[in-house]
mmCIF file of the N, C-alpha and C atoms, coordinates in Angstrom:
data_MODEL
# 
_entry.id   MODEL 
# 
loop_
_atom_site.group_PDB 
_atom_site.id 
_atom_site.type_symbol 
_atom_site.label_atom_id 
_atom_site.label_alt_id 
_atom_site.label_comp_id 
_atom_site.label_asym_id 
_atom_site.label_entity_id 
_atom_site.label_seq_id 
_atom_site.pdbx_PDB_ins_code 
_atom_site.Cartn_x 
_atom_site.Cartn_y 
_atom_site.Cartn_z 
_atom_site.occupancy 
_atom_site.B_iso_or_equiv 
_atom_site.pdbx_formal_charge 
_atom_site.auth_seq_id 
_atom_site.auth_comp_id 
_atom_site.auth_asym_id 
_atom_site.auth_atom_id 
_atom_site.pdbx_PDB_model_num 
ATOM 1   N N  . MET A 1 1  ? 17.100  -2.202  -9.068  1.00 0.00 ? 1  MET A N  1 
ATOM 2   C CA . MET A 1 1  ? 15.872  -1.750  -8.454  1.00 0.00 ? 1  MET A CA 1 
ATOM 3   C C  . MET A 1 1  ? 16.183  -0.538  -7.577  1.00 0.00 ? 1  MET A C  1 
ATOM 4   N N  . ALA A 1 2  ? 15.337  0.445   -7.612  1.00 0.00 ? 2  ALA A N  1 
ATOM 5   C CA . ALA A 1 2  ? 15.513  1.652   -6.816  1.00 0.00 ? 2  ALA A CA 1 
ATOM 6   C C  . ALA A 1 2  ? 15.254  1.357   -5.342  1.00 0.00 ? 2  ALA A C  1 
ATOM 7   N N  . PHE A 1 3  ? 15.839  2.160   -4.494  1.00 0.00 ? 3  PHE A N  1 
ATOM 8   C CA . PHE A 1 3  ? 15.608  2.031   -3.060  1.00 0.00 ? 3  PHE A CA 1 
ATOM 9   C C  . PHE A 1 3  ? 15.138  3.371   -2.526  1.00 0.00 ? 3  PHE A C  1 
ATOM 10  N N  . ILE A 1 4  ? 14.049  3.360   -1.834  1.00 0.00 ? 4  ILE A N  1 
ATOM 11  C CA . ILE A 1 4  ? 13.504  4.565   -1.217  1.00 0.00 ? 4  ILE A CA 1 
ATOM 12  C C  . ILE A 1 4  ? 13.504  4.346   0.288   1.00 0.00 ? 4  ILE A C  1 
ATOM 13  N N  . SER A 1 5  ? 14.132  5.257   1.002   1.00 0.00 ? 5  SER A N  1 
ATOM 14  C CA . SER A 1 5  ? 14.186  5.105   2.458   1.00 0.00 ? 5  SER A CA 1 
ATOM 15  C C  . SER A 1 5  ? 12.800  5.326   3.062   1.00 0.00 ? 5  SER A C  1 
ATOM 16  N N  . TYR A 1 6  ? 12.622  4.809   4.251   1.00 0.00 ? 6  TYR A N  1 
ATOM 17  C CA . TYR A 1 6  ? 11.360  5.004   4.966   1.00 0.00 ? 6  TYR A CA 1 
ATOM 18  C C  . TYR A 1 6  ? 11.656  5.207   6.448   1.00 0.00 ? 6  TYR A C  1 
ATOM 19  N N  . VAL A 1 7  ? 10.672  5.722   7.143   1.00 0.00 ? 7  VAL A N  1 
ATOM 20  C CA . VAL A 1 7  ? 10.800  5.964   8.579   1.00 0.00 ? 7  VAL A CA 1 
ATOM 21  C C  . VAL A 1 7  ? 10.412  4.680   9.310   1.00 0.00 ? 7  VAL A C  1 
ATOM 22  N N  . PRO A 1 8  ? 11.336  4.074   10.067  1.00 0.00 ? 8  PRO A N  1 
ATOM 23  C CA . PRO A 1 8  ? 10.982  2.874   10.833  1.00 0.00 ? 8  PRO A CA 1 
ATOM 24  C C  . PRO A 1 8  ? 9.895   3.202   11.859  1.00 0.00 ? 8  PRO A C  1 
ATOM 25  N N  . GLU A 1 9  ? 9.082   2.222   12.185  1.00 0.00 ? 9  GLU A N  1 
ATOM 26  C CA . GLU A 1 9  ? 7.973   2.458   13.116  1.00 0.00 ? 9  GLU A CA 1 
ATOM 27  C C  . GLU A 1 9  ? 8.468   3.000   14.455  1.00 0.00 ? 9  GLU A C  1 
ATOM 28  N N  . GLN A 1 10 ? 9.622   2.525   14.913  1.00 0.00 ? 10 GLN A N  1 
ATOM 29  C CA . GLN A 1 10 ? 10.161  2.972   16.195  1.00 0.00 ? 10 GLN A CA 1 
ATOM 30  C C  . GLN A 1 10 ? 10.492  4.466   16.176  1.00 0.00 ? 10 GLN A C  1 
ATOM 31  N N  . ALA A 1 11 ? 10.793  5.017   15.006  1.00 0.00 ? 11 ALA A N  1 
ATOM 32  C CA . ALA A 1 11 ? 11.166  6.430   14.889  1.00 0.00 ? 11 ALA A CA 1 
ATOM 33  C C  . ALA A 1 11 ? 10.002  7.304   14.423  1.00 0.00 ? 11 ALA A C  1 
ATOM 34  N N  . ALA A 1 12 ? 8.866   6.692   14.184  1.00 0.00 ? 12 ALA A N  1 
ATOM 35  C CA . ALA A 1 12 ? 7.713   7.426   13.646  1.00 0.00 ? 12 ALA A CA 1 
ATOM 36  C C  . ALA A 1 12 ? 7.071   8.309   14.702  1.00 0.00 ? 12 ALA A C  1 
ATOM 37  N N  . GLY A 1 13 ? 6.587   9.465   14.263  1.00 0.00 ? 13 GLY A N  1 
ATOM 38  C CA . GLY A 1 13 ? 5.816   10.335  15.144  1.00 0.00 ? 13 GLY A CA 1 
ATOM 39  C C  . GLY A 1 13 ? 4.441   9.744   15.379  1.00 0.00 ? 13 GLY A C  1 
ATOM 40  N N  . SER A 1 14 ? 3.650   10.387  16.208  1.00 0.00 ? 14 SER A N  1 
ATOM 41  C CA . SER A 1 14 ? 2.353   9.818   16.601  1.00 0.00 ? 14 SER A CA 1 
ATOM 42  C C  . SER A 1 14 ? 1.409   9.626   15.415  1.00 0.00 ? 14 SER A C  1 
ATOM 43  N N  . GLU A 1 15 ? 1.335   10.606  14.500  1.00 0.00 ? 15 GLU A N  1 
ATOM 44  C CA . GLU A 1 15 ? 0.438   10.471  13.343  1.00 0.00 ? 15 GLU A CA 1 
ATOM 45  C C  . GLU A 1 15 ? 0.856   9.295   12.464  1.00 0.00 ? 15 GLU A C  1 
ATOM 46  N N  . LEU A 1 16 ? 2.151   9.187   12.190  1.00 0.00 ? 16 LEU A N  1 
ATOM 47  C CA . LEU A 1 16 ? 2.645   8.107   11.339  1.00 0.00 ? 16 LEU A CA 1 
ATOM 48  C C  . LEU A 1 16 ? 2.476   6.751   12.020  1.00 0.00 ? 16 LEU A C  1 
ATOM 49  N N  . LYS A 1 17 ? 2.709   6.677   13.325  1.00 0.00 ? 17 LYS A N  1 
ATOM 50  C CA . LYS A 1 17 ? 2.519   5.414   14.053  1.00 0.00 ? 17 LYS A CA 1 
ATOM 51  C C  . LYS A 1 17 ? 1.076   4.932   13.930  1.00 0.00 ? 17 LYS A C  1 
ATOM 52  N N  . LYS A 1 18 ? 0.134   5.857   14.020  1.00 0.00 ? 18 LYS A N  1 
ATOM 53  C CA . LYS A 1 18 ? -1.281  5.486   13.876  1.00 0.00 ? 18 LYS A CA 1 
ATOM 54  C C  . LYS A 1 18 ? -1.548  4.909   12.495  1.00 0.00 ? 18 LYS A C  1 
ATOM 55  N N  . LEU A 1 19 ? -0.949  5.505   11.465  1.00 0.00 ? 19 LEU A N  1 
ATOM 56  C CA . LEU A 1 19 ? -1.140  4.994   10.106  1.00 0.00 ? 19 LEU A CA 1 
ATOM 57  C C  . LEU A 1 19 ? -0.492  3.623   9.948   1.00 0.00 ? 19 LEU A C  1 
ATOM 58  N N  . TYR A 1 20 ? 0.703   3.452   10.510  1.00 0.00 ? 20 TYR A N  1 
ATOM 59  C CA . TYR A 1 20 ? 1.360   2.144   10.456  1.00 0.00 ? 20 TYR A CA 1 
ATOM 60  C C  . TYR A 1 20 ? 0.446   1.080   11.068  1.00 0.00 ? 20 TYR A C  1 
ATOM 61  N N  . GLN A 1 21 ? -0.134  1.387   12.206  1.00 0.00 ? 21 GLN A N  1 
ATOM 62  C CA . GLN A 1 21 ? -1.011  0.421   12.876  1.00 0.00 ? 21 GLN A CA 1 
ATOM 63  C C  . GLN A 1 21 ? -2.295  0.191   12.082  1.00 0.00 ? 21 GLN A C  1 
ATOM 64  N N  . LYS A 1 22 ? -2.832  1.247   11.514  1.00 0.00 ? 22 LYS A N  1 
ATOM 65  C CA . LYS A 1 22 ? -4.089  1.157   10.763  1.00 0.00 ? 22 LYS A CA 1 
ATOM 66  C C  . LYS A 1 22 ? -3.935  0.325   9.492   1.00 0.00 ? 22 LYS A C  1 
ATOM 67  N N  . TYR A 1 23 ? -2.803  0.483   8.807   1.00 0.00 ? 23 TYR A N  1 
ATOM 68  C CA . TYR A 1 23 ? -2.635  -0.141  7.497   1.00 0.00 ? 23 TYR A CA 1 
ATOM 69  C C  . TYR A 1 23 ? -1.806  -1.421  7.510   1.00 0.00 ? 23 TYR A C  1 
ATOM 70  N N  . CYS A 1 24 ? -1.344  -1.858  8.685   1.00 0.00 ? 24 CYS A N  1 
ATOM 71  C CA . CYS A 1 24 ? -0.550  -3.092  8.702   1.00 0.00 ? 24 CYS A CA 1 
ATOM 72  C C  . CYS A 1 24 ? -1.444  -4.287  8.390   1.00 0.00 ? 24 CYS A C  1 
ATOM 73  N N  . GLY A 1 25 ? -0.838  -5.297  7.801   1.00 0.00 ? 25 GLY A N  1 
ATOM 74  C CA . GLY A 1 25 ? -1.583  -6.481  7.406   1.00 0.00 ? 25 GLY A CA 1 
ATOM 75  C C  . GLY A 1 25 ? -1.855  -7.407  8.575   1.00 0.00 ? 25 GLY A C  1 
ATOM 76  N N  . SER A 1 26 ? -2.478  -8.517  8.275   1.00 0.00 ? 26 SER A N  1 
ATOM 77  C CA . SER A 1 26 ? -2.819  -9.488  9.318   1.00 0.00 ? 26 SER A CA 1 
ATOM 78  C C  . SER A 1 26 ? -1.571  -10.081 9.972   1.00 0.00 ? 26 SER A C  1 
ATOM 79  N N  . ASP A 1 27 ? -0.429  -9.995  9.266   1.00 0.00 ? 27 ASP A N  1 
ATOM 80  C CA . ASP A 1 27 ? 0.826   -10.488 9.832   1.00 0.00 ? 27 ASP A CA 1 
ATOM 81  C C  . ASP A 1 27 ? 1.517   -9.444  10.715  1.00 0.00 ? 27 ASP A C  1 
ATOM 82  N N  . GLY A 1 28 ? 0.896   -8.262  10.830  1.00 0.00 ? 28 GLY A N  1 
ATOM 83  C CA . GLY A 1 28 ? 1.456   -7.209  11.665  1.00 0.00 ? 28 GLY A CA 1 
ATOM 84  C C  . GLY A 1 28 ? 2.476   -6.333  10.971  1.00 0.00 ? 28 GLY A C  1 
ATOM 85  N N  . ASN A 1 29 ? 2.703   -6.572  9.684   1.00 0.00 ? 29 ASN A N  1 
ATOM 86  C CA . ASN A 1 29 ? 3.682   -5.793  8.934   1.00 0.00 ? 29 ASN A CA 1 
ATOM 87  C C  . ASN A 1 29 ? 3.002   -4.859  7.944   1.00 0.00 ? 29 ASN A C  1 
ATOM 88  N N  . LEU A 1 30 ? 3.666   -3.751  7.683   1.00 0.00 ? 30 LEU A N  1 
ATOM 89  C CA . LEU A 1 30 ? 3.183   -2.789  6.700   1.00 0.00 ? 30 LEU A CA 1 
ATOM 90  C C  . LEU A 1 30 ? 3.868   -3.076  5.374   1.00 0.00 ? 30 LEU A C  1 
ATOM 91  N N  . ASP A 1 31 ? 3.101   -3.132  4.292   1.00 0.00 ? 31 ASP A N  1 
ATOM 92  C CA . ASP A 1 31 ? 3.679   -3.386  2.973   1.00 0.00 ? 31 ASP A CA 1 
ATOM 93  C C  . ASP A 1 31 ? 4.670   -2.285  2.609   1.00 0.00 ? 31 ASP A C  1 
ATOM 94  N N  . ASN A 1 32 ? 5.755   -2.676  1.947   1.00 0.00 ? 32 ASN A N  1 
ATOM 95  C CA . ASN A 1 32 ? 6.771   -1.707  1.544   1.00 0.00 ? 32 ASN A CA 1 
ATOM 96  C C  . ASN A 1 32 ? 6.199   -0.613  0.655   1.00 0.00 ? 32 ASN A C  1 
ATOM 97  N N  . ILE A 1 33 ? 5.219   -0.944  -0.167  1.00 0.00 ? 33 ILE A N  1 
ATOM 98  C CA . ILE A 1 33 ? 4.623   0.045   -1.056  1.00 0.00 ? 33 ILE A CA 1 
ATOM 99  C C  . ILE A 1 33 ? 3.991   1.183   -0.264  1.00 0.00 ? 33 ILE A C  1 
ATOM 100 N N  . LEU A 1 34 ? 3.563   0.911   0.957   1.00 0.00 ? 34 LEU A N  1 
ATOM 101 C CA . LEU A 1 34 ? 3.039   1.974   1.820   1.00 0.00 ? 34 LEU A CA 1 
ATOM 102 C C  . LEU A 1 34 ? 4.149   2.618   2.649   1.00 0.00 ? 34 LEU A C  1 
ATOM 103 N N  . LYS A 1 35 ? 5.155   1.840   3.028   1.00 0.00 ? 35 LYS A N  1 
ATOM 104 C CA . LYS A 1 35 ? 6.257   2.393   3.825   1.00 0.00 ? 35 LYS A CA 1 
ATOM 105 C C  . LYS A 1 35 ? 6.962   3.537   3.107   1.00 0.00 ? 35 LYS A C  1 
ATOM 106 N N  . ILE A 1 36 ? 7.030   3.478   1.790   1.00 0.00 ? 36 ILE A N  1 
ATOM 107 C CA . ILE A 1 36 ? 7.743   4.534   1.070   1.00 0.00 ? 36 ILE A CA 1 
ATOM 108 C C  . ILE A 1 36 ? 7.073   5.892   1.242   1.00 0.00 ? 36 ILE A C  1 
ATOM 109 N N  . HIS A 1 37 ? 5.830   5.890   1.691   1.00 0.00 ? 37 HIS A N  1 
ATOM 110 C CA . HIS A 1 37 ? 5.113   7.141   1.932   1.00 0.00 ? 37 HIS A CA 1 
ATOM 111 C C  . HIS A 1 37 ? 5.328   7.671   3.349   1.00 0.00 ? 37 HIS A C  1 
ATOM 112 N N  . SER A 1 38 ? 6.183   7.029   4.119   1.00 0.00 ? 38 SER A N  1 
ATOM 113 C CA . SER A 1 38 ? 6.329   7.400   5.528   1.00 0.00 ? 38 SER A CA 1 
ATOM 114 C C  . SER A 1 38 ? 6.857   8.817   5.728   1.00 0.00 ? 38 SER A C  1 
ATOM 115 N N  . HIS A 1 39 ? 7.515   9.373   4.729   1.00 0.00 ? 39 HIS A N  1 
ATOM 116 C CA . HIS A 1 39 ? 7.991   10.754  4.834   1.00 0.00 ? 39 HIS A CA 1 
ATOM 117 C C  . HIS A 1 39 ? 6.868   11.753  4.575   1.00 0.00 ? 39 HIS A C  1 
ATOM 118 N N  . ASN A 1 40 ? 5.732   11.244  4.089   1.00 0.00 ? 40 ASN A N  1 
ATOM 119 C CA . ASN A 1 40 ? 4.587   12.109  3.786   1.00 0.00 ? 40 ASN A CA 1 
ATOM 120 C C  . ASN A 1 40 ? 3.309   11.337  4.119   1.00 0.00 ? 40 ASN A C  1 
ATOM 121 N N  . PRO A 1 41 ? 2.885   11.340  5.387   1.00 0.00 ? 41 PRO A N  1 
ATOM 122 C CA . PRO A 1 41 ? 1.709   10.566  5.795   1.00 0.00 ? 41 PRO A CA 1 
ATOM 123 C C  . PRO A 1 41 ? 0.458   10.852  4.964   1.00 0.00 ? 41 PRO A C  1 
ATOM 124 N N  . ARG A 1 42 ? 0.315   12.079  4.495   1.00 0.00 ? 42 ARG A N  1 
ATOM 125 C CA . ARG A 1 42 ? -0.852  12.411  3.670   1.00 0.00 ? 42 ARG A CA 1 
ATOM 126 C C  . ARG A 1 42 ? -0.858  11.573  2.387   1.00 0.00 ? 42 ARG A C  1 
ATOM 127 N N  . SER A 1 43 ? 0.314   11.384  1.790   1.00 0.00 ? 43 SER A N  1 
ATOM 128 C CA . SER A 1 43 ? 0.368   10.569  0.572   1.00 0.00 ? 43 SER A CA 1 
ATOM 129 C C  . SER A 1 43 ? 0.118   9.094   0.889   1.00 0.00 ? 43 SER A C  1 
ATOM 130 N N  . MET A 1 44 ? 0.495   8.643   2.102   1.00 0.00 ? 44 MET A N  1 
ATOM 131 C CA . MET A 1 44 ? 0.217   7.261   2.495   1.00 0.00 ? 44 MET A CA 1 
ATOM 132 C C  . MET A 1 44 ? -1.290  7.033   2.563   1.00 0.00 ? 44 MET A C  1 
ATOM 133 N N  . ARG A 1 45 ? -1.995  7.964   3.197   1.00 0.00 ? 45 ARG A N  1 
ATOM 134 C CA . ARG A 1 45 ? -3.458  7.852   3.280   1.00 0.00 ? 45 ARG A CA 1 
ATOM 135 C C  . ARG A 1 45 ? -4.078  7.874   1.884   1.00 0.00 ? 45 ARG A C  1 
ATOM 136 N N  . ALA A 1 46 ? -3.609  8.785   1.035   1.00 0.00 ? 46 ALA A N  1 
ATOM 137 C CA . ALA A 1 46 ? -4.162  8.907   -0.315  1.00 0.00 ? 46 ALA A CA 1 
ATOM 138 C C  . ALA A 1 46 ? -3.911  7.638   -1.125  1.00 0.00 ? 46 ALA A C  1 
ATOM 139 N N  . HIS A 1 47 ? -2.711  7.071   -1.004  1.00 0.00 ? 47 HIS A N  1 
ATOM 140 C CA . HIS A 1 47 ? -2.384  5.838   -1.721  1.00 0.00 ? 47 HIS A CA 1 
ATOM 141 C C  . HIS A 1 47 ? -3.310  4.707   -1.277  1.00 0.00 ? 47 HIS A C  1 
ATOM 142 N N  . PHE A 1 48 ? -3.473  4.574   0.045   1.00 0.00 ? 48 PHE A N  1 
ATOM 143 C CA . PHE A 1 48 ? -4.315  3.498   0.557   1.00 0.00 ? 48 PHE A CA 1 
ATOM 144 C C  . PHE A 1 48 ? -5.767  3.684   0.140   1.00 0.00 ? 48 PHE A C  1 
ATOM 145 N N  . GLU A 1 49 ? -6.256  4.912   0.200   1.00 0.00 ? 49 GLU A N  1 
ATOM 146 C CA . GLU A 1 49 ? -7.641  5.177   -0.202  1.00 0.00 ? 49 GLU A CA 1 
ATOM 147 C C  . GLU A 1 49 ? -7.852  4.896   -1.684  1.00 0.00 ? 49 GLU A C  1 
ATOM 148 N N  . LEU A 1 50 ? -6.892  5.283   -2.530  1.00 0.00 ? 50 LEU A N  1 
ATOM 149 C CA . LEU A 1 50 ? -7.006  5.004   -3.962  1.00 0.00 ? 50 LEU A CA 1 
ATOM 150 C C  . LEU A 1 50 ? -7.018  3.498   -4.204  1.00 0.00 ? 50 LEU A C  1 
ATOM 151 N N  . TYR A 1 51 ? -6.081  2.785   -3.588  1.00 0.00 ? 51 TYR A N  1 
ATOM 152 C CA . TYR A 1 51 ? -6.026  1.334   -3.745  1.00 0.00 ? 51 TYR A CA 1 
ATOM 153 C C  . TYR A 1 51 ? -7.338  0.693   -3.286  1.00 0.00 ? 51 TYR A C  1 
ATOM 154 N N  . SER A 1 52 ? -7.828  1.118   -2.138  1.00 0.00 ? 52 SER A N  1 
ATOM 155 C CA . SER A 1 52 ? -9.080  0.551   -1.615  1.00 0.00 ? 52 SER A CA 1 
ATOM 156 C C  . SER A 1 52 ? -10.240 0.805   -2.564  1.00 0.00 ? 52 SER A C  1 
ATOM 157 N N  . TRP A 1 53 ? -10.305 2.006   -3.108  1.00 0.00 ? 53 TRP A N  1 
ATOM 158 C CA . TRP A 1 53 ? -11.390 2.333   -4.036  1.00 0.00 ? 53 TRP A CA 1 
ATOM 159 C C  . TRP A 1 53 ? -11.270 1.502   -5.308  1.00 0.00 ? 53 TRP A C  1 
ATOM 160 N N  . LEU A 1 54 ? -10.049 1.367   -5.828  1.00 0.00 ? 54 LEU A N  1 
ATOM 161 C CA . LEU A 1 54 ? -9.861  0.586   -7.051  1.00 0.00 ? 54 LEU A CA 1 
ATOM 162 C C  . LEU A 1 54 ? -10.214 -0.886  -6.853  1.00 0.00 ? 54 LEU A C  1 
ATOM 163 N N  . MET A 1 55 ? -9.866  -1.425  -5.690  1.00 0.00 ? 55 MET A N  1 
ATOM 164 C CA . MET A 1 55 ? -10.059 -2.854  -5.466  1.00 0.00 ? 55 MET A CA 1 
ATOM 165 C C  . MET A 1 55 ? -11.412 -3.198  -4.846  1.00 0.00 ? 55 MET A C  1 
ATOM 166 N N  . ARG A 1 56 ? -12.025 -2.263  -4.126  1.00 0.00 ? 56 ARG A N  1 
ATOM 167 C CA . ARG A 1 56 ? -13.266 -2.582  -3.420  1.00 0.00 ? 56 ARG A CA 1 
ATOM 168 C C  . ARG A 1 56 ? -14.439 -1.679  -3.776  1.00 0.00 ? 56 ARG A C  1 
ATOM 169 N N  . GLY A 1 57 ? -14.179 -0.619  -4.532  1.00 0.00 ? 57 GLY A N  1 
ATOM 170 C CA . GLY A 1 57 ? -15.243 0.315   -4.894  1.00 0.00 ? 57 GLY A CA 1 
ATOM 171 C C  . GLY A 1 57 ? -16.193 -0.278  -5.924  1.00 0.00 ? 57 GLY A C  1 
ATOM 172 N N  . LYS A 1 58 ? -17.260 0.439   -6.185  1.00 0.00 ? 58 LYS A N  1 
ATOM 173 C CA . LYS A 1 58 ? -18.256 -0.008  -7.154  1.00 0.00 ? 58 LYS A CA 1 
ATOM 174 C C  . LYS A 1 58 ? -17.607 -0.135  -8.535  1.00 0.00 ? 58 LYS A C  1 
ATOM 175 N N  . SER A 1 59 ? -17.835 -1.274  -9.176  1.00 0.00 ? 59 SER A N  1 
ATOM 176 C CA . SER A 1 59 ? -17.227 -1.539  -10.476 1.00 0.00 ? 59 SER A CA 1 
ATOM 177 C C  . SER A 1 59 ? -17.969 -2.671  -11.171 1.00 0.00 ? 59 SER A C  1 
ATOM 178 N N  . GLU A 1 60 ? -17.847 -2.707  -12.477 1.00 0.00 ? 60 GLU A N  1 
ATOM 179 C CA . GLU A 1 60 ? -18.399 -3.838  -13.223 1.00 0.00 ? 60 GLU A CA 1 
ATOM 180 C C  . GLU A 1 60 ? -17.491 -5.056  -13.121 1.00 0.00 ? 60 GLU A C  1 
ATOM 181 N N  . LEU A 1 61 ? -16.266 -4.857  -12.659 1.00 0.00 ? 61 LEU A N  1 
ATOM 182 C CA . LEU A 1 61 ? -15.342 -5.972  -12.465 1.00 0.00 ? 61 LEU A CA 1 
ATOM 183 C C  . LEU A 1 61 ? -15.483 -6.519  -11.051 1.00 0.00 ? 61 LEU A C  1 
ATOM 184 N N  . SER A 1 62 ? -15.434 -7.836  -10.934 1.00 0.00 ? 62 SER A N  1 
ATOM 185 C CA . SER A 1 62 ? -15.476 -8.453  -9.605  1.00 0.00 ? 62 SER A CA 1 
ATOM 186 C C  . SER A 1 62 ? -14.130 -8.240  -8.905  1.00 0.00 ? 62 SER A C  1 
ATOM 187 N N  . ARG A 1 63 ? -14.096 -8.500  -7.625  1.00 0.00 ? 63 ARG A N  1 
ATOM 188 C CA . ARG A 1 63 ? -12.838 -8.390  -6.874  1.00 0.00 ? 63 ARG A CA 1 
ATOM 189 C C  . ARG A 1 63 ? -11.799 -9.345  -7.454  1.00 0.00 ? 63 ARG A C  1 
ATOM 190 N N  . LEU A 1 64 ? -12.231 -10.546 -7.817  1.00 0.00 ? 64 LEU A N  1 
ATOM 191 C CA . LEU A 1 64 ? -11.322 -11.526 -8.401  1.00 0.00 ? 64 LEU A CA 1 
ATOM 192 C C  . LEU A 1 64 ? -10.745 -11.013 -9.717  1.00 0.00 ? 64 LEU A C  1 
ATOM 193 N N  . GLN A 1 65 ? -11.585 -10.437 -10.568 1.00 0.00 ? 65 GLN A N  1 
ATOM 194 C CA . GLN A 1 65 ? -11.102 -9.909  -11.843 1.00 0.00 ? 65 GLN A CA 1 
ATOM 195 C C  . GLN A 1 65 ? -10.088 -8.785  -11.618 1.00 0.00 ? 65 GLN A C  1 
ATOM 196 N N  . ARG A 1 66 ? -10.356 -7.939  -10.648 1.00 0.00 ? 66 ARG A N  1 
ATOM 197 C CA . ARG A 1 66 ? -9.425  -6.846  -10.350 1.00 0.00 ? 66 ARG A CA 1 
ATOM 198 C C  . ARG A 1 66 ? -8.087  -7.391  -9.865  1.00 0.00 ? 66 ARG A C  1 
ATOM 199 N N  . GLU A 1 67 ? -8.133  -8.406  -9.022  1.00 0.00 ? 67 GLU A N  1 
ATOM 200 C CA . GLU A 1 67 ? -6.894  -9.025  -8.545  1.00 0.00 ? 67 GLU A CA 1 
ATOM 201 C C  . GLU A 1 67 ? -6.132  -9.654  -9.706  1.00 0.00 ? 67 GLU A C  1 
ATOM 202 N N  . MET A 1 68 ? -6.862  -10.273 -10.631 1.00 0.00 ? 68 MET A N  1 
ATOM 203 C CA . MET A 1 68 ? -6.215  -10.883 -11.794 1.00 0.00 ? 68 MET A CA 1 
ATOM 204 C C  . MET A 1 68 ? -5.528  -9.821  -12.655 1.00 0.00 ? 68 MET A C  1 
ATOM 205 N N  . VAL A 1 69 ? -6.181  -8.688  -12.854 1.00 0.00 ? 69 VAL A N  1 
ATOM 206 C CA . VAL A 1 69 ? -5.574  -7.587  -13.607 1.00 0.00 ? 69 VAL A CA 1 
ATOM 207 C C  . VAL A 1 69 ? -4.299  -7.124  -12.901 1.00 0.00 ? 69 VAL A C  1 
ATOM 208 N N  . ALA A 1 70 ? -4.358  -6.988  -11.592 1.00 0.00 ? 70 ALA A N  1 
ATOM 209 C CA . ALA A 1 70 ? -3.191  -6.547  -10.824 1.00 0.00 ? 70 ALA A CA 1 
ATOM 210 C C  . ALA A 1 70 ? -2.029  -7.528  -10.963 1.00 0.00 ? 70 ALA A C  1 
ATOM 211 N N  . VAL A 1 71 ? -2.318  -8.824  -10.942 1.00 0.00 ? 71 VAL A N  1 
ATOM 212 C CA . VAL A 1 71 ? -1.274  -9.839  -11.085 1.00 0.00 ? 71 VAL A CA 1 
ATOM 213 C C  . VAL A 1 71 ? -0.631  -9.758  -12.465 1.00 0.00 ? 71 VAL A C  1 
ATOM 214 N N  . VAL A 1 72 ? -1.447  -9.633  -13.503 1.00 0.00 ? 72 VAL A N  1 
ATOM 215 C CA . VAL A 1 72 ? -0.915  -9.568  -14.871 1.00 0.00 ? 72 VAL A CA 1 
ATOM 216 C C  . VAL A 1 72 ? -0.055  -8.319  -15.050 1.00 0.00 ? 72 VAL A C  1 
ATOM 217 N N  . VAL A 1 73 ? -0.544  -7.183  -14.587 1.00 0.00 ? 73 VAL A N  1 
ATOM 218 C CA . VAL A 1 73 ? 0.223   -5.937  -14.716 1.00 0.00 ? 73 VAL A CA 1 
ATOM 219 C C  . VAL A 1 73 ? 1.532   -6.036  -13.935 1.00 0.00 ? 73 VAL A C  1 
ATOM 220 N N  . SER A 1 74 ? 1.488   -6.591  -12.730 1.00 0.00 ? 74 SER A N  1 
ATOM 221 C CA . SER A 1 74 ? 2.708   -6.754  -11.939 1.00 0.00 ? 74 SER A CA 1 
ATOM 222 C C  . SER A 1 74 ? 3.701   -7.662  -12.655 1.00 0.00 ? 74 SER A C  1 
ATOM 223 N N  . ALA A 1 75 ? 3.222   -8.739  -13.242 1.00 0.00 ? 75 ALA A N  1 
ATOM 224 C CA . ALA A 1 75 ? 4.105   -9.654  -13.969 1.00 0.00 ? 75 ALA A CA 1 
ATOM 225 C C  . ALA A 1 75 ? 4.728   -8.956  -15.179 1.00 0.00 ? 75 ALA A C  1 
ATOM 226 N N  . LEU A 1 76 ? 3.920   -8.222  -15.923 1.00 0.00 ? 76 LEU A N  1 
ATOM 227 C CA . LEU A 1 76 ? 4.439   -7.501  -17.091 1.00 0.00 ? 76 LEU A CA 1 
ATOM 228 C C  . LEU A 1 76 ? 5.481   -6.455  -16.696 1.00 0.00 ? 76 LEU A C  1 
ATOM 229 N N  . ASN A 1 77 ? 5.318   -5.875  -15.522 1.00 0.00 ? 77 ASN A N  1 
ATOM 230 C CA . ASN A 1 77 ? 6.259   -4.866  -15.027 1.00 0.00 ? 77 ASN A CA 1 
ATOM 231 C C  . ASN A 1 77 ? 7.424   -5.474  -14.246 1.00 0.00 ? 77 ASN A C  1 
ATOM 232 N N  . HIS A 1 78 ? 7.487   -6.817  -14.196 1.00 0.00 ? 78 HIS A N  1 
ATOM 233 C CA . HIS A 1 78 ? 8.529   -7.521  -13.442 1.00 0.00 ? 78 HIS A CA 1 
ATOM 234 C C  . HIS A 1 78 ? 8.538   -7.092  -11.978 1.00 0.00 ? 78 HIS A C  1 
ATOM 235 N N  . CYS A 1 79 ? 7.352   -6.880  -11.444 1.00 0.00 ? 79 CYS A N  1 
ATOM 236 C CA . CYS A 1 79 ? 7.189   -6.479  -10.050 1.00 0.00 ? 79 CYS A CA 1 
ATOM 237 C C  . CYS A 1 79 ? 7.116   -7.738  -9.185  1.00 0.00 ? 79 CYS A C  1 
ATOM 238 N N  . HIS A 1 80 ? 7.758   -7.709  -8.047  1.00 0.00 ? 80 HIS A N  1 
ATOM 239 C CA . HIS A 1 80 ? 7.797   -8.887  -7.169  1.00 0.00 ? 80 HIS A CA 1 
ATOM 240 C C  . HIS A 1 80 ? 6.595   -8.997  -6.246  1.00 0.00 ? 80 HIS A C  1 
ATOM 241 N N  . TYR A 1 81 ? 5.668   -8.059  -6.311  1.00 0.00 ? 81 TYR A N  1 
ATOM 242 C CA . TYR A 1 81 ? 4.512   -8.094  -5.421  1.00 0.00 ? 81 TYR A CA 1 
ATOM 243 C C  . TYR A 1 81 ? 3.425   -8.946  -6.004  1.00 0.00 ? 81 TYR A C  1 
# 
């Protein structure tokens, strides 16, 4: 598995710290899939906005159906998420 470094929250500048706080989950942690964008905060925002639109935007698929598609694709790709 590839490893991509990320900027720890303690070392993050003010803009990145705000994004870390904005996008952290209910457990207070930021998903690794977003952390990899820490070197480019603009891409972190774009990734989150795309994900939000895909999962919550107007669609003929329900939220449950979208989650099911994501699970199947992740399993097929041997993704641990």
